[in-house]
Backbone as a ProteinNet text record, in pm:
[ID]
protein_1_A
[PRIMARY]
MTNASTSLLLAAALAATSATSATAQTVSPGPVVAPGNAVLTVSADGKSTRTPDLAVFSAGVTTQAKTASAALSENAERMNAVIAALKASGIAERDIQTSNLSVNPVYGQPRADENGNVTGDPVIIGYQATNQVEVKQRKIGNYGKTIDTLVNAGANQVSGPSFQLDEPDAASDEARIEAMKKARARAELYAKAAGLTVKRILTISESGGYAPQPMVMFARAEKMMAGAPSPVSAGEVQVAANVTVTFELGQ
[TERTIARY]
-5898.7	-5892.7	-5866.4	-5923.7	-5892.1	-5768.9	-5717.8	-5617.4	-5656	-5779.2	-5835.4	-5834.5	-5888.2	-5902	-5762.8	-5667.9	-5529.9	-5477.1	-5511.8	-5428.5	-5485.5	-5633	-5690.5	-5642.4	-5622	-5559.2	-5428.3	-5352.1	-5215.2	-5192.5	-5285.9	-5292.6	-5350.4	-5431.2	-5476.8	-5358.3	-5297.2	-5171.1	-5070.8	-5037.9	-4947.5	-4993.9	-5125.3	-5166.7	-5166.3	-5199.5	-5183.4	-5049	-4950.4	-4803.9	-4750.8	-4793.8	-4766.6	-4818.5	-4955.7	-5011.7	-4931.9	-4903	-4830.6	-4703.5	-4614.9	-4485.3	-4488.7	-4608.1	-4615.1	-4633.2	-4725.7	-4758.2	-4620.3	-4550.1	-4425.1	-4332	-4324.6	-4224.9	-4260	-4399.5	-4445.1	-4439.9	-4406.6	-4414.9	-4262.9	-4250.8	-4106.7	-4100.3	-4042.3	-4044	-3982.1	-4022.6	-3971.7	-3838.7	-3786.3	-3659.1	-3672.8	-3571.3	-3574.4	-3504	-3562.8	-3509.1	-3447.9	-3324.6	-3246.6	-3344.3	-3342.3	-3422	-3368.6	-3471.5	-3432.1	-3426	-3394.7	-3402.5	-3529.8	-3526.3	-3647.9	-3652.8	-3764.1	-3790.7	-3829.3	-3787	-3850.1	-3847.5	-3956.9	-3997.3	-4021.2	-3933.4	-3945.2	-3951.8	-4027.3	-4038.5	-3958.1	-3905.6	-3832	-3850.2	-3846	-3835.6	-3704.1	-3687.5	-3556	-3613	-3554.3	-3585.5	-3452.7	-3484.2	-3390.7	-3433.4	-3366.5	-3439.5	-3326.1	-3391.4	-3318.1	-3391.1	-3321.3	-3374.1	-3435.7	-3564.8	-3612.5	-3565.4	-3540.1	-3514.7	-3610.4	-3734	-3854.4	-3978.7	-4049.8	-4172.7	-4282.9	-4376.8	-4489.1	-4599.5	-4653.3	-4790.8	-4875.1	-4985	-5104.3	-5145.4	-5166.7	-5210.7	-5296.6	-5398.9	-5472.5	-5569.3	-5681.7	-5765.3	-5902.3	-6002.9	-6133.7	-6233.3	-6301.9	-6373.1	-6524.6	-6601.5	-6763.2	-6822.2	-6896.9	-6979.8	-7100.5	-7191.6	-7318.5	-7331.3	-7217.9	-7211.6	-7107.5	-7105.4	-6992.5	-6870.8	-6903.5	-6793.4	-6726.6	-6817.2	-6748.8	-6671.9	-6712.8	-6619.7	-6490.6	-6495.7	-6369.4	-6287.4	-6336.6	-6268.4	-6178.4	-6247.2	-6188.9	-6081.2	-6112.8	-6005.7	-5880.9	-5895.3	-5796.2	-5694.9	-5758.2	-5676.1	-5596.2	-5656.8	-5590.5	-5490	-5538.4	-5449.6	-5306.7	-5318.2	-5199.9	-5109	-5172.5	-5080.7	-5012.1	-5081.9	-5025.9	-4913.8	-4930	-4815.4	-4707.4	-4725.9	-4628.6	-4527.4	-4614.5	-4548.3	-4447.8	-4510.5	-4425	-4296.6	-4320.7	-4203.7	-4095.2	-4144.8	-4066.2	-4016.6	-4074.5	-4008.8	-3903.8	-3868.4	-3773.6	-3814.6	-3946.4	-4015.9	-4011.3	-3928.6	-3934	-4060.6	-4052.4	-4209.7	-4232.9	-4129.7	-4165.5	-4189.5	-4181.8	-4221.5	-4371.5	-4443.7	-4573.3	-4665.8	-4764.3	-4836	-4991.8	-5079.6	-5233.1	-5271	-5342.9	-5407.2	-5558.6	-5619	-5760.5	-5809.9	-5902	-5951.6	-6106.5	-6205.6	-6333.8	-6417	-6549.1	-6651.8	-6786.4	-6841.6	-6961.4	-7065.9	-7183.1	-7302.1	-7293.7	-7326.5	-7362.5	-7525.4	-7570.3	-7714.8	-7750.7	-7860	-7912.9	-8026.1	-8085.6	-8204.9	-8301.3	-8375.8	-8499.9	-8615.1	-8702.4	-8809.4	-8919.5	-8958.9	-9039.3	-9172	-9289.2	-9409	-9402.1	-9512.5	-9520.3	-9511.1	-9540	-9540.8	-9406.7	-9305.6	-9169.2	-9174.1	-9265.7	-9265.6	-9200.9	-9103.6	-9010.7	-9114.7	-9120.1	-9200.5	-9121.6	-8993.6	-8925.5	-8792.4	-8728.7	-8587	-8501.6	-8359.2	-8261.9	-8240.1	-8216	-8186.1	-8057.2	-7997.8	-7857.2	-7860.7	-7753.6	-7745.8	-7613.5	-7539.5	-7411.3	-7318.7	-7206.5	-7096.6	-6963.8	-6886.8	-6767.9	-6676.6	-6542.2	-6445.6	-6347	-6260.8	-6138.9	-6035.4	-5917.9	-5796.9	-5691.7	-5614.4	-5516.9	-5400.4	-5291.6	-5157.6	-5087.4	-5015.4	-4933	-4796.4	-4724.8	-4587	-4496.6	-4356.4	-4263.2	-4138.2	-4143	-4045.2	-3907.5	-3798.7	-3685.5	-3601.3	-3618.3	-3546.9	-3638.6	-3637.1	-3748.1	-3743	-3610.1	-3600.7	-3681.2	-3720.4	-3791.7	-3939.1	-3987.9	-4112.9	-4232.1	-4207.4	-4298.4	-4296.8	-4201.3	-4184.3	-4264.2	-4256.2	-4308.2	-4468.3	-4504.2	-4659.1	-4705.6	-4635.7	-4691.2	-4702.2	-4607.3	-4577	-4726.1	-4761.2	-4875.2	-4992	-5015.7	-5149.1	-5141.5	-5029.1	-5026.3	-5063.6	-5047.9	-5073	-5211.3	-5290.1	-5412.3	-5456.1	-5364.3	-5408.1	-5494.3	-5605.2	-5694.6	-5705.2	-5639.1	-5634.8	-5498.3	-5458.6	-5320	-5314	-5260.3	-5252.3	-5116.1	-5072.8	-4931.8	-4866	-4714.6	-4659	-4659.9	-4622.6	-4568.7	-4412.6	-4353.2	-4196.1	-4162.9	-4063.9	-4018.2	-3880.5	-3831.3	-3705.8	-3702.3	-3631.6	-3623.2	-3571.9	-3477.1	-3409.5	-3408.4	-3517.2	-3498.7	-3438.2	-3381.1	-3320.4	-3215.5	-3123.9	-3025	-3073	-3169.9	-3225.3	-3316.3	-3370.1	-3452.5	-3347.9	-3240.4	-3147.5	-3098.6	-3070.4	-3026.5	-3120.8	-3254.2	-3362	-3367	-3346.2	-3355.6	-3238.8	-3129.6	-3003.3	-3032.2	-3090.8	-3117.3	-3204.5	-3319.1	-3426.7	-3366.3	-3268.9	-3220.9	-3127.3	-3061.8	-2988	-3069.9	-3175.5	-3255.7	-3328.6	-3346.4	-3410.3	-3323.6	-3192.6	-3085.9	-3076.7	-3057.6	-3041.7	-3129.2	-3260.3	-3374.8	-3376.1	-3337.8	-3336.6	-3225.1	-3100	-3000.4	-3043.7	-3118.8	-3167.8	-3277.7	-3349.3	-3450.9	-3385.8	-3271.5	-3198.5	-3123.8	-3066.1	-2983.7	-3069.3	-3171.3	-3277.3	-3323.2	-3348.7	-3376.5	-3283.4	-3147	-3016.8	-2977.3	-3025.2	-2987.1	-2905.9	-2861.5	-2804.3	-2864.5	-2839.9	-2895.9	-2826.4	-2871.4	-2820.1	-2786.5	-2915.2	-2926.4	-3061.6	-3052	-3201.7	-3275.9	-3374.9	-3470.6	-3547.7	-3600.3	-3667.1	-3676.6	-3696.2	-3704.3	-3810.2	-3900.9	-3998.4	-4002	-4045.9	-4023.4	-4164.8	-4196.4	-4319.3	-4276.4	-4379.7	-4359.5	-4268.3	-4207.3	-4149.8	-4137.3	-4100.2	-4096.7	-4221	-4257.4	-4395.3	-4365.8	-4401.7	-4380.6	-4474.7	-4435.8	-4518.4	-4651.1	-4775.9	-4887.4	-4893.2	-4989	-5012.6	-5049.8	-4992.2	-5002.8	-5045.8	-5057.8	-5110.2	-5202.5	-5326.8	-5418.5	-5460.7	-5433.4	-5451.2	-5536.4	-5618.5	-5701.8	-5618.4	-5651	-5586.5	-5590.9	-5716.5	-5730.8	-5644.3	-5593.5	-5504.9	-5364.5	-5320.7	-5180.6	-5128	-5231.8	-5172.9	-5095.4	-5064.7	-4972.6	-4862.9	-4757.9	-4687.9	-4564.4	-4482.2	-4353.5	-4399.7	-4299.3	-4318.3	-4361.2	-4439.2	-4490	-4406.1	-4404.3	-4284.8	-4324.7	-4225.9	-4238.3	-4120	-4128.1	-4038.3	-4035.4	-3927.7	-3932.1	-3925	-3839	-3816.8	-3741.5	-3781.9	-3732.4	-3814	-3796.1	-3892.4	-3811	-3908	-3857.6	-3889.6	-3780.7	-3808.1	-3800.1	-3900.1	-3910.7	-3906.2	-3882.8	-3873.8	-3903	-3992.5	-4017.2	-3980	-3909.1	-3868.2	-3936.2	-3974.9	-4002.1	-3907.5	-3844.9	-3726.5	-3757.5	-3743.9	-3746.9	-3597.9	-3585.4	-3445.4	-3471.1	-3356.1	-3350.5	-3258.9	-3307.1	-3237.5	-3187.2	-3064	-3033.2	-2920.4	-2870.1	-2772.7	-2639.1
-6839.4	-6701.4	-6603.9	-6489.3	-6385.3	-6307.7	-6238.8	-6128.3	-6021	-5980.6	-5872.3	-5933.3	-6059.3	-6117.6	-6139.7	-6191.8	-6184	-6072	-5961	-5838.6	-5774.4	-5793.6	-5762.3	-5826.9	-5968	-6048.2	-6003.1	-5976.9	-5946.8	-5792.6	-5708.9	-5572.2	-5598.8	-5670.2	-5684.8	-5763.9	-5843.2	-5907	-5817.4	-5723.7	-5620.5	-5510.8	-5485.2	-5392.3	-5425.8	-5575.2	-5637.6	-5647.4	-5689.7	-5691.1	-5531.9	-5444	-5310.2	-5261.4	-5299.2	-5259.2	-5334.4	-5451.8	-5543.1	-5492.1	-5443.4	-5381.8	-5265.5	-5190.4	-5068.9	-5063.9	-5150.4	-5200	-5245.2	-5329.1	-5375.5	-5262.1	-5173	-5073.8	-4964.5	-4952.5	-4858.9	-4908.2	-5038.7	-5108.2	-5092.2	-5048.8	-5032.5	-5102.9	-5201.8	-5283	-5172.5	-5183.6	-5118.1	-5177.2	-5104.3	-5143	-5297.5	-5373.7	-5498.8	-5512.9	-5552.7	-5565.8	-5706.1	-5708.1	-5813.3	-5921.1	-6022	-6118.8	-6102.1	-6091.3	-6060.8	-5931.3	-5832.4	-5691.5	-5618.8	-5512.9	-5425	-5323.9	-5250.3	-5127.6	-5022.3	-4890.7	-4778.4	-4664.1	-4612.2	-4469.4	-4357.9	-4266.6	-4132.6	-4024.9	-3921	-3774.9	-3674	-3579.7	-3468.8	-3354.5	-3238.7	-3120.3	-3029.3	-2937.8	-2844.1	-2705.5	-2617.6	-2462.3	-2389	-2278	-2198.4	-2044.6	-1945.6	-1804.7	-1723.9	-1598	-1503.1	-1376.8	-1269.1	-1130	-1121.7	-1089.4	-1075.8	-954.1	-974.7	-877.1	-838.6	-873.9	-822	-806.8	-699.5	-668.1	-648.3	-744.3	-752.1	-700.9	-592.5	-538.2	-481.9	-459.4	-441	-276.5	-199.3	-66.6	-58.5	28.1	67.3	184.2	210.6	312	267.8	307.6	267	415.5	416.2	536.4	504.8	597.1	585.3	700	672.4	768.2	707.1	828.5	772.7	684.8	677.9	596.4	500.9	388.4	305.6	379.5	448.4	508.1	604.3	687.7	795	734.6	634.1	586.2	519.1	471.2	382.5	509.2	609.7	717.2	796.5	822.4	874.5	787.5	666.7	562.8	562.3	554.1	543.2	668.1	776.5	888	893.7	854.3	848.7	726.8	618	509.3	536.8	603.8	656.1	715.2	823.4	886.7	792.8	686.7	603.4	510	469.1	380.3	477.6	613.9	704.7	717.2	734.8	760.9	616.7	508.8	403.3	397.8	410.2	435.8	534.1	663.1	761.8	732.2	635	582.9	467.3	438.2	340.2	197.4	176.4	50.2	38.3	-87.8	-117.5	-165.8	-151.6	-179.8	-333.4	-417.3	-551.3	-596.4	-513.9	-538.2	-460.4	-428.3	-375.3	-451.4	-529.9	-612.5	-593.7	-572	-562.6	-685.7	-663.9	-792.6	-778.4	-673.7	-652.2	-518.4	-557.7	-447.8	-470	-385.5	-429.7	-304.4	-322.5	-216.5	-301.1	-234	-305.7	-208.4	-247.3	-155	-134.9	-21.1	25.8	36.3	-55.7	-56.8	15	89	159.7	59	110.7	46.9	25.1	-89.1	-110.8	-25.1	5.9	86.4	14.2	109.1	41.2	148.9	95.2	159.4	230.9	295.4	387.8	295.6	174.8	82.9	-1.3	51.1	-11.7	-144.5	-197.9	-286.8	-286.9	-378.7	-365.7	-379.8	-288.4	-303.2	-322.9	-329.1	-341.4	-402.5	-426.6	-479.3	-356.5	-381.5	-287.8	-209.7	-79.3	15.8	49.9	55.8	85.7	251.5	297.9	431.6	478.6	390.7	417.4	307.9	355.3	225.9	253.1	150.5	138.8	86.2	163.2	92.1	77.4	-33.8	-42.4	-117.1	-67.6	-101.6	-102.9	-233.7	-272.3	-331.2	-312.1	-365.4	-448.5	-546.2	-612.1	-558.2	-516.4	-435.3	-532.4	-539.3	-588.1	-489.3	-461.1	-343.7	-418	-384.5	-460.9	-383.3	-257.2	-173.6	-179.3	-273.4	-269	-148.1	-77.6	33.6	149.7	147.5	255.9	237.8	110.2	65.2	184	231.1	325.9	445.4	503.2	645.1	595.4	482.2	435	453	398.5	406.6	531.9	605.3	748.1	828.5	795.1	859.6	810.1	708	659.4	701.6	719.6	771.1	918	981.7	1120.7	1143.9	1028.6	1043.7	1008.8	953.2	920.5	776.8	691	555.9	556.8	505.6	483.7	345.1	248.2	123	61.4	25.9	-19.3	-152.8	-246.3	-353.2	-431.1	-485.6	-551.4	-498.2	-524	-604.3	-745.7	-839.7	-980.5	-986.5	-1002	-989.9	-1134.2	-1148.1	-1267.7	-1263.2	-1374.1	-1395.3	-1384.6	-1317.6	-1301.6	-1430.7	-1497	-1620.4	-1719.6	-1794.8	-1884.6	-2029.9	-2061.1	-2184.4	-2214.7	-2131.8	-2159.7	-2186.9	-2100.6	-2120.4	-2256.4	-2292.8	-2409.3	-2529.4	-2535.1	-2626.1	-2647.7	-2538.4	-2537.2	-2607	-2584.9	-2653.3	-2782.9	-2834.3	-2986.7	-3050.1	-2983.2	-3061.3	-3091.2	-2997.7	-2993.8	-3095.4	-3128.2	-3215.1	-3352.3	-3363.7	-3506.8	-3545.9	-3446.8	-3475.8	-3529.7	-3463.5	-3493.2	-3644	-3655.8	-3795.4	-3908.5	-3892.4	-3982.4	-3996.9	-3915.3	-3905.2	-3985.9	-3956	-4030.3	-4183.6	-4216.1	-4343.1	-4425.6	-4357.1	-4417.6	-4434.1	-4350.8	-4376.4	-4507.8	-4507.9	-4625.8	-4727.8	-4744.2	-4859.3	-4907.6	-4814.6	-4855.5	-4910.2	-4847.7	-4892.6	-5038.4	-5079.8	-5195.4	-5305.8	-5252	-5346.8	-5367.4	-5273.7	-5290.3	-5163.7	-5184.1	-5043	-5029.4	-4896.6	-4831.1	-4881.6	-4952.1	-5014.3	-4909.6	-4869.3	-4763.7	-4704.8	-4600.6	-4530.1	-4600.8	-4633.3	-4682.9	-4584.3	-4506.3	-4393	-4256.2	-4162.7	-4001.8	-3934.1	-3872.2	-3786.4	-3641.9	-3565.1	-3424.5	-3358	-3263.9	-3187.9	-3049.3	-2955.1	-2827.3	-2748.9	-2631.5	-2539.4	-2407.4	-2322.7	-2181.2	-2107.2	-2049.9	-1979.5	-1830.8	-1731.8	-1600.7	-1560	-1439	-1370.1	-1355	-1358.5	-1311.9	-1148.6	-1094.3	-947.1	-911.1	-797.5	-764.2	-611.1	-556.8	-410.9	-372.7	-314.8	-266.6	-113.8	-27.3	124	191.7	264.7	354.7	513.6	577.5	694.9	792.5	815.6	913.6	917.8	788.5	751.2	776.1	798.6	802.2	926.7	1048.3	1162.5	1252	1248.2	1336.3	1268.5	1348	1293.2	1205.5	1153	1065.9	987.2	912	791	672.1	600	483.9	401	365.2	284.5	113.5	51.8	-83.9	-155.8	-284	-379.5	-500.9	-519	-652.6	-773.9	-773	-902.8	-1006.4	-1122.7	-1239.5	-1314	-1395.8	-1501.1	-1628.4	-1743.9	-1870.9	-1963.4	-2036	-2147	-2274.7	-2366.1	-2488.5	-2605.5	-2728.3	-2846.6	-2968.6	-3062	-3175.5	-3290.4	-3393	-3504.8	-3638.4	-3728.8	-3869.1	-3967.7	-4026.6	-4114.3	-4275.1	-4365.1	-4500.6	-4559.1	-4612.8	-4681.8	-4839.2	-4901.6	-5038.1	-5055.4	-5133	-5157	-5312.4	-5337.3	-5467.2	-5485.7	-5612.1	-5643.6	-5592.1
4505.1	4570	4466.9	4470.2	4366	4413.5	4307.2	4345.2	4445	4425	4501.3	4638.3	4671.3	4807.5	4882.7	4802.7	4837.2	4872	4793.4	4847	4976.4	4985.4	5109.6	5239.8	5208.5	5327.4	5368.6	5258.2	5275.6	5354.9	5316.1	5378.2	5526.1	5551.6	5694.3	5772	5704.2	5779	5827.6	5723.6	5751.1	5850.6	5840.5	5944.2	6075.2	6092.7	6220.1	6262.7	6184.3	6214.7	6262.6	6199.1	6236.5	6370.1	6395	6525.1	6639.2	6628.1	6717.9	6766.8	6646.4	6663.2	6721.1	6682.8	6757	6909.8	6934.2	7082.2	7154.1	7085.2	7148.9	7184.7	7085.5	7111.2	7217.9	7256.3	7352.5	7471.9	7501.8	7632.5	7680.4	7785.7	7844.8	7989.4	8018.6	8118	8238.9	8355	8470.1	8526	8621.3	8675.9	8731.4	8719	8770.9	8912.3	9019.5	9148.3	9164.7	9215.8	9251.5	9341.2	9325.8	9422.5	9571.6	9644.1	9791.1	9843.4	9748.8	9766	9781.7	9853.6	9877.8	9796.2	9792.6	9716.8	9827.3	9818.8	9907.5	9813.8	9853.7	9797.1	9877.8	9863.8	9946.2	9876.7	9945.3	9890.4	9973.2	9912.7	9987.5	9906.1	9979	9895.8	9941.1	9841.9	9879.7	9839.7	9891	9874.7	9839.3	9767	9745.6	9734.8	9810.1	9817.8	9755.6	9683.3	9606.3	9622.2	9578.6	9606.7	9468.8	9448.2	9315	9228.5	9111	9012.7	8906.9	8925.3	8842	8926.9	8901.6	8942.4	8853.1	8856.6	8746.6	8826.6	8743.6	8798.2	8667.7	8703.9	8603.7	8634.9	8512.2	8526	8401	8420.3	8327.7	8368.6	8262.5	8283.3	8261.4	8335.7	8354.2	8307.7	8198.7	8193.8	8159.7	8182.6	8158.3	8098.2	8000.4	7926	7886.3	7838.2	7789.2	7686.9	7577.8	7473.5	7479.8	7411.3	7406	7333.8	7227.3	7153	7226.8	7298.2	7379.5	7499	7572	7681.7	7624.4	7494.2	7446.2	7378.7	7335.7	7286.8	7395.6	7496.7	7615.4	7693.6	7694.5	7735.2	7680.2	7539.8	7421.6	7450.4	7465.4	7488.6	7622.4	7732.3	7859.9	7861.6	7794.4	7800.3	7711.1	7601.7	7522.1	7623	7693.5	7778.3	7896.6	7935.9	8037.9	7974.5	7858.7	7803.2	7768.1	7722.4	7722.6	7831.1	7946.7	8071.9	8110.6	8089.3	8103.3	8034.2	7925	7827.1	7872	7907.5	7976.7	8104.8	8156.5	8300.6	8274.2	8144.4	8123.8	8103.3	8086.3	8063.8	7904.4	7872.6	7724.7	7678.5	7549.1	7488	7502.6	7493.9	7511.8	7642.8	7734.3	7872.5	7905.2	7810.6	7817.4	7719.9	7783.2	7723.5	7757.3	7654.2	7681.4	7740.4	7845.7	7929	7928.2	7892.8	7904.4	7829.3	7731.8	7667.3	7647.6	7723	7716.5	7711.5	7680.1	7680.4	7721.9	7830.7	7896.2	7921.1	7916	7962.2	8118	8155.4	8280.2	8325.1	8400.6	8433.3	8552	8545.2	8654.4	8731.8	8835.3	8891.4	8805.1	8814.7	8722.5	8777.2	8687.5	8723.8	8836.8	8921.2	9019.3	9028.2	9063.9	9076	9216	9251.7	9375.8	9510.1	9487.8	9597	9603.3	9506.5	9514.2	9453.5	9374.3	9295.5	9158.8	9127.6	9005.4	8872.6	8792.5	8674.7	8549.2	8550.8	8414.8	8427.5	8331.8	8330.9	8380.4	8412.6	8435.8	8329.1	8336.7	8223.9	8205.5	8080.9	8044.5	8061.8	8149.6	8174.4	8121.4	8064.8	8002.6	7975	7939.7	7890.1	7978.4	8017.5	8080.4	7975	7966.7	7883.2	7978.8	7960.3	8048.1	7948.6	7990.8	7914	7993.4	8011.5	8115.4	8046.8	8097.5	8056.4	8164.1	8134.9	8228.2	8210.9	8324.5	8302.4	8353.9	8313.6	8376.6	8420.9	8538.5	8596.4	8633.4	8549.4	8564.2	8669.3	8688.3	8788.5	8905	8996.1	9125.3	9191.6	9222.9	9290.3	9249.5	9122.8	9065.4	9056.8	9116.7	9122.2	9160.2	9289.3	9360.4	9271.7	9219.2	9133.2	9004.2	8939.6	8834	8840.4	8956.5	8981.8	9002.4	9068.9	9083.2	8970.3	8876.8	8742.9	8650.6	8673.9	8592.4	8636	8763	8822.6	8790.5	8780	8730.4	8577.7	8512	8374.4	8345.8	8433.9	8410.8	8443.4	8496.1	8524.2	8648.3	8660.3	8768.3	8820.4	8769.6	8793.5	8818	8934.8	8949.7	9036.4	8999.1	9102.4	9093.7	9199.3	9216	9313.5	9330.4	9217	9267	9171.6	9182.5	9164.9	9278	9271.9	9222.8	9118.6	9055.5	9026.5	8971.6	8927.8	8760.5	8687.9	8550.4	8498.4	8564.9	8525.3	8654.3	8678.8	8793.7	8781.2	8647.6	8651.1	8765.8	8789.4	8875.7	9013.6	9060.9	9202	9160	9080.1	9075.5	9081	9009.9	9019.8	9157.5	9232.5	9376.1	9446.3	9422.5	9511.7	9474.3	9341.6	9313.4	9390.9	9389.5	9428.8	9595.6	9664	9809.8	9833.1	9736.7	9756.5	9757.4	9651.3	9622.4	9735	9790	9896.1	10032.9	10047.6	10159.6	10132.3	10000.5	9976	10001.4	9953.4	9947.5	10105.2	10200.4	10331.9	10407.4	10350.9	10424.6	10396.1	10247.2	10205.6	10311.7	10330.3	10399.7	10536.2	10589.4	10739.6	10757.8	10661.3	10678.4	10639.8	10547.6	10524.9	10636.4	10701.9	10807.1	10924.4	10945.2	11056.9	11018.2	10891	10847.2	10839.9	10859.5	10833.8	10691.8	10621.6	10465.1	10423.2	10291.4	10254.9	10108.6	10082.9	9936.6	9826.8	9742.4	9635.8	9509.8	9484.2	9369.4	9370.2	9258.2	9249	9125.3	9154.3	9062.9	8967.5	9029.2	8961.9	9030.3	8949.2	9008	8931.3	9022.9	8966.2	9046	8965.8	9020.3	9030.9	9134.7	9126.2	9187.5	9167	9235.4	9147.1	9199	9111.5	9175.5	9080.4	9113.6	9114.7	9217.2	9251.4	9287.7	9186.7	9211.2	9335	9393.9	9513.4	9440.1	9516	9442.2	9465.9	9379	9399	9535.7	9574.3	9712.6	9732.6	9625.4	9638.9	9549.9	9587.8	9475	9523.9	9415.5	9445.9	9354.2	9410.4	9326.2	9310.8	9199.2	9157.3	9280.4	9351	9442.7	9561	9598.7	9705.5	9681.7	9561.3	9507.4	9458.4	9449.3	9366.4	9418	9570.5	9618.4	9707.6	9747.7	9876	9801.4	9904.6	9860.8	9762.2	9695.4	9598.8	9697	9640.3	9690	9755.7	9907	9947.3	9894.2	9868	9823	9864.3	9949.8	9986.1	9900	9829.8	9761.7	9828	9948.1	10023.4	9943.8	9962.4	9881.5	9829	9715.6	9672.5	9690.2	9690.4	9720.6	9610.5	9587.4	9470.7	9536.9	9490.2	9564.7	9476	9508.7	9419.8	9527.4	9476.7	9539	9438.5	9519.5	9427.9	9509.4	9438.2	9475.7	9398.3	9494.7	9457.2	9513.2	9413	9437.6	9450.4	9577.8	9571.2	9591.9	9540.9	9563.8	9694.7	9784.3	9913.4	9915.4	9977.6	9978.5	10094.7	10102.1	10196.2	10160.9
[MASK]
+++++++++++++++++++++++++++++++++++++++++++++++++++++++++++++++++++++++++++++++++++++++++++++++++++++++++++++++++++++++++++++++++++++++++++++++++++++++++++++++++++++++++++++++++++++++++++++++++++++++++++++++++++++++++++++++++++++++++++++++++++++++++++

């Protein structure tokens, strides 16, 4: 056998050994249940409510003109005024993020003959430019006033708010604890009914989580130009957790 053949065989053997070792390392045996014991899997959920401290909304400007450049130019001028109004209302620059900037053709009705039959493709009659920002309002009490200020500054697209928690971790942990307590109590109930006791927890998995409220308001500029600040009620937000727990039951 040549040196080259020996080297190839050695390399192949090493590769096979490495692959076997890697496979062995990735295989993790599941929990071992004592002989005669039973396994019970239950699911439970927990909830926690909080008063929101963050309102997320979208605001922007839509303009239309004969040419794309004219539509975009007018849009930029009005949007600069909107962003300036946001900052003047106390919104930090880090809480303002562009979410949409687009220019699209506007089509008119296709040509038709005297009998009403379509004789051509739709005709471009202008262009529409849209610029929108997503905004985080940290002082929820000022939300209505902020929206009115934006409209007066030139915004003609406003949607929101989605009330959220700026830091939901504490509420999430509270929901997890409640879910685990429910899961344990349910396991104890089943075990007692079967004449057994809960020995230990084998596995825990979690699903669900914090879900902010959906956008609840959409307004056009013409409906918000005058009168008292737009009324807004923040209510409460709910944080939920769902756990699936596997228990070992025995005598």
